N, C-alpha and C positions, 0 to 999 in steps of 0.2 A: 521436786525440781528435776529438770533434765538438762544436761549439758552436752553440746556437740563440740568436738574438737577435731581440727583437720590434720590429715597427714601432711608431711612436709618433705621437700627435696632440698638438700643442703649442699654447700660448696659450689655447685654449678660450674665445675671446672676449676678456674684459678682462685675462686674466693674461699679458700680453705678456712673453715671455722668462722666465717664471717657472713657469707651470702646464703640466702635461702628463699624459698617461696612456698606458698600453701596451696594444697590441692583440695578439690571438692570430694574428698574421700574422708568420711568422718567416723570416729568412734562416738557412740552414744552411751551415756551413763545416766540412769535414773536413780534417784535417791529418795526413799520414802521412810516416814517414821515407822518404827517396829518395836515390838516388845523384846526382841533379841537381835543381835547382829547377824545378818544373813547375807550371803553373796551368791549371785547366780551369774553365769557367764555363757553367752552365746557367741558363735563365730570364733575368731582367733583365740586360742588358749582354752577353749571349752573342754578339751581333752587332757588338760594339765591340772591334776588335783592340787598341786602346790600353789597354784594361783588363788586358791580359796583359803588356804591356811597361811600363806605368806604373800599377801596382796599389796603391791607397792602403792597403788592408789589409796587404799584404805589406810595404810600406815601414814602416808603424807597428809591425807585429809585430817586424821585425828591429831597429828602433830600441831596443826594450826587450830582446828576446831576447839580442842580442849583449852588451849591458851586463850582463845577468844571468849569462850563461854564459861570456862571454869568447871566444866563437868563433861562426862563422856556419855552422851545420849546414844541410844541404839538406833540403827537405820538398816533398811534393806537396800543393798547396792545391787543394781541390775546392770550388767555390762553387755553391750552389744558391740563387740570388737570387729571392726572392718579393716583396720590397718594391719597388714602383715607384720609379724615379728621378725626382727633381724634381717630386714631386707632393705635398709637404708631409706625408710619412709617415715622416720621420726616417731615410732611407736612409743618409745620411752619418754620423749619430750611431751607427747600428747597426754600421757599419764600424769606427768608432773604438773603441767599447766592446768589441766582440768581438775586435779585434786585440790590445788591451792585455790583456784577460783571458786570451786564448789564450797569449800570450807568457809570462806569469807561470805559467800552469798547466803548460806544457811545460818550463819551466825548473825546475819543482819548488819554486817559491817561493810560499808562501801569502800572499795579500794580501786584505784585507777589501774588501767592495763599496764602502765609503766611500772607500777609497784608490784603487780603480779609477776611481771617479767623479771624484775630484780630479785624477787623471792625465789623464783624458779632457778636462778643462777646458782644457788647454793647446791642444788641437786644435779644440775647439768651446767658444767663450767664453760661450755661453748655456746654462744647465742645463735648459731646459724639455724638451728631447728626450733628452739623455744621462741625466738622472735616472730617468725611467721605463724607459729601456732597461736600466739597471742594476738597479733595484729592482722594477720592475713596478708595477701598480696606478695610482692617482692620486697625483701628487706635486706638492708646492708647494716651490719651491726659491729660494734666494738665494745670491749669491756674496760672499765676504769678500776684498776686495783682489785679486780675480781669481785667487786661489790656492786657495780652499777653498769647497766647496759645502755649505750646510746645507739638508737636505731633510726634509720631513715626508711620510710615506706613508700612504695609506688603501687597503685592498683594496676592489675593486669587487664587489658581490654578483653571484652567478651568474645571477640572474633578469633581468639587464640585458644589452643587446646594443648593439653599435656598427653603424650602417648608414653605410657609406662610399660616397660618390659620387666616382669617380675619373675625371676628364675625360681625353679623348684628347690633350690638350695640356698641356705642362709650364708651370710658372711659375718664373722665376728669383728666388731669394731676394734676390740682390744688387739686381736691378732693382726688385723690389717694395719693398724698404727705401728705395731712392732716391726713391720717389714719396711717401713719408710726410712729413707736415709737420715742419719743423725746429723749430717752436715750437707749444706746446699751451696752451690757456687754463686758468686755474685751475678753471673750472667742469668742463671735460672731464677734467682731472686728478683731481678729487675723484670724479667719476662713475666713472672706471675703478678708482680705489683702493677705493671702497666696494663696487662690484660684484665685484671680484676677491676681496675679503675675505669677502663673503657667499657667493660661489660656493664658496670653499674650505671655509667652515664647513658649507655645505649637503652637500658630499661627505662630510665627516667625520661629520655627524649623519644622513646618509642621508635628507635632506629633499629628495627628488627633485622635489616640486612647486614648489620655489623656483628650480630651475635655469634655467627659461626666462627669467625676469626677470634673475637674477643673471649670466647669460652674455652679456648685452648689452655692447657695446663702442662707444666713440667715438674710439679711438686709431688703429687700423690696418685693421680688417676691410673697411670699405666702400671705402676707397682701393684696397686690393688687389683686391677683388672687381670693381672697375671695369674691370680688364683682361680680365675674362671675365664679361660681363653675365648669362649664364645662371645664375650662382651665386646671384643674388638670388632667382630663381624656385625654385632648389633649396631654399634656406632657407625660403621661404614655404610650399612644398608640404610640407616636413618638419614644420614647426611646426603646420600644419593637419591633419596625419595622425598625431598621437600622439607626436611627438618631444618628449622632456623638455627637450632643448636642441639647437641646431643651429648649428655654428660653422665658420668656415674652419679647415682643418687646417694648422697652421703658417703658412707664407706662401702656401699653395695649391699646386696648383689643386684638391686634393681637399677635400671637404666632409664633416665629421663630424656625425653625429646620434646621440644616446643615446636608447634607447627600451626599453620593457619587452619581454621575450622574446616574448610572445604577440602583439605588435603589429608585430614586425619585418618579417615576410614581407609584410604588407599595405603597409607603407611602401616596401619595396623595389619592389613591383609598381607603386605609384603613380609613383615616381621613374623607373623604367625605361620606363614608358609615355610620360612627358614628355621623357625624355632617352635615346632608344634608342642614341645614339652614345657614351654614357658607360658605364663599368663601374659597376655598383651591387652592392656586396657586404655581407654580414652577417658580423660577426666577434664572437667572444667577447672578453672582456678577459683580458689576461695579468697575473696577480698575482705572478709570480715574478721577472720580469726575465730576463736571460740565463741559460742553462742549459748545463752542460758534461757530456758523457758520455765516458768512456774506452773 
């Protein structure tokens, strides 16, 4: 079997730990019967030997597969990793979702996407990345007692594109969370609640002109962006050159902008001129979530 799982961009400004969307940038994992357990890695992580001796995908896969089958069969796992590590593009969530879905598929046990998502919550307690990795599109999610995810999904129209600025330096999610304020004022709380609500409504109503205002945040973005000051200029240039919205992707360091298809190349050019040492890529949106081929 082969499974494709998409990169994701989470938070989208005010939707902290709740909102996310899926990009047409996929990790590909092939799993084949083998006499011995073997792992090969191409792309991201191919130069990290520890990923072969301590592989999160393989560990999670066997946690489920052995319980389902009652034995530990050997496989050859071939990873083609296209999602950058530690860049706010959901690489960890992609691993978790694809490992669980693969285990059930190879065990011959049918499981709904909702159930896959709920099982992924054990490994990733925030649904903002795992939900779009499972369902694709734009997702708004909440958790019930840390056991169940309730998600609303909206497919993203084909005339929109994501322009991603991917810096050459990572950002630690753990360290960036530690910098966030321990207390937040009522004013800022209401600001984020109202903007997150309107942002979600704008996606579902395809009211793209509202996104730039609705995607503003007073909770986490600016604190995190302070660790890489260039990101303030990235956002400014994007919003001045046609971006419908421009937000820190997850905890960073990547920056996400949504734009109409016919304006994407110009924005990419402007950003690349200003930040030649950063990757700037244009992606379609993924409306399917993970996909399995036999």
